[in-house]
N, C-alpha and C positions, 0 to 999 in steps of 0.2 A: 578339515583337520580337526581332530578332537584332542583337547589337552586339558589338564596335564596327564601324562602317562608315566607310570601308573597313577591311579587315583584311589583314595580311600573311600570305602562305602559311605554314602550319605553326603559326600562332598560335591561341589559343583564342577561340572565339566562344561567347557566352552567349545562349541562346534562352529567352525568358520568355513567359509567357502566363497566362491564367486561364480556368477552366471554371466557368460559372455556370448556375443553373437557376432557373426561376420558382417562386415560392411564391404560388399563387393565393389562399391564405388572407390574405396580407399585401400582395398586389399589389406585390411587390418581387422582385428577383433576389438570390440568395445564392450564395456560393462553394460548389462541390460537391467536398467532400474525399474522399480515399482512392479516387480513380478512376484507372484506367489509360488513358493517352492516348499515341498514337503520334506520334513526331517524324519527319516526312518531309522529304526533300530532292529537288529537281529541278535538274539542271545547266542552265545557261543554254543556250537553243536547243533544249532537249528538252521533251517533254510527259509523260514518264514519271517519276512520283514513286516514290522508294524509301524504305522505312522504315528509319531509322537505329537507333532504340531506342524502348523504351517507358518513359514517365515517369509517376510517380504524383503526383497532386495532393496538396498539403499540406492541412491541416485547413480552410483558407480557400479552397481551390480553386485556389491558385496553382501554376504550373508553372515550373520552372527547371532547365536542364541545360546542359552544355557539350559542344562538339564541336570538332574541329580543322579549321581552314580549309584547303581544298585547291583548290577551283575556284569560279568565279562560279556563282551559282545562287540558289535561294530555299528557305526553310524554312517549314513549316506544321505545325500540330498537328491530329490527327484523333482524334475521340472516337467510338467505335462505338455508344454509346448503351446503354440498358438498358430494361426494360419500362416504366418510369415517366418516362424522359428520352430525347428524340430524339437521334439521331446528329448530329454537327456537325463541320464542317471549317473551320478558320480560313483567313483570307486568307493568301497567301504573302508573306513578307518577304524581299526580295532582298538579297544580300550581294555586295559587290565585293571579290574577293580579288586582292591585288597581289603 
């Protein structure tokens, strides 16, 4: 989730998310801590995503970072995966920069 929306150019956008993985022993999803996840951005009208930074999940799998608003577009998080957990890409969250 990227907020606030809309946002003024030059202001701070906070991008949050969460990384979870299944526990088949308990039939439940749990936050996946201490994992590196890429924050990506695509400009409105483009199809090319660019990596802005790498963010590390907290102990509960939560993600939170800030970026400066510059142009309309969308943010997403991309997790590359490990041997026991598949890669995953979040849906994009659009931002309107005014």
